[in-house]
N, C-alpha and C positions, 0 to 999 in steps of 0.2 A: 504494500500500500504506499502511496506517495505521501509526502509531508502534508500537502494541501488536502488530500483525501482524509487523512487522519485528523487534521485540524478541523475540517468541516464537520465530520461525523461527531467529534467530541464537543462541538458547540451546541448540537441539537439532541444528542443521544447521551443518556447517562451510562448506558452500557450497550454493547453489541457483541455478538459472537465473533470471535477472531478467526473462526474457521470459514467465515464468509468473506468474500471480496467486497470492495466498495460497490462495484456494479451490481453484485448480487443483493446487497443491502438496499440499494436504491430501487432495484427491480421489485423486491419484496414490498417496499413501502408504496410503490406506484400501483402494485397489483396485489393488495393484501389477501384477496380471496384465493390466490394460488396456493402457496404452502407456508404462509407466514404463521409464526407462533410467537407468543410472548417470550419464549426462550431464546429467540433470535436477536431481539433488541428491546430497549426500554428508552423512551423519550423523556427528556427533562420535564419536570412537573409544570413549568411555565407554558409548555406547548402541548400538554397531554390531551387537551380537548380539540386540538386541530386535527384535520384529516391527515392520515399518513402520507398521502400523495402531496399534500401541501408542504409537509415537513421535508419530504424528498426534494422538492423544489428549493426550499430554504437551504438545504445542505448543498445542493448543486450551485446555488448562487454564492454561498459562502466559499466554496472551493474556488470558483472563478475569481472572486474578490481577493482571496489569499494569493492565488497565482499572479494576479495583476500587481498586487502590492510587493510581492517578493521579486518580481521581475523588475519593478521600478527600483527596488533597493539595489539589485545587482547592477543596474545601469549607473546609479549614483556612485557606487563603490568603484566601478571600473574606470 
């Protein structure tokens, strides 16, 4: 898992199964009727009433923002 994926997941999930990849976790949240179980992930209390597909979007947006921020930092340092 990349740093940006790990960071984004940790911003919105209090726990997730490390046996699943970032994409598998996102897919589970976007399609919870597939094979999702509460043993796979746990969202932070602040967003527990949000639909899982919305939280998946929050995570993807956070990942993109992290990547942009760290790319900008690399440009400044270089």
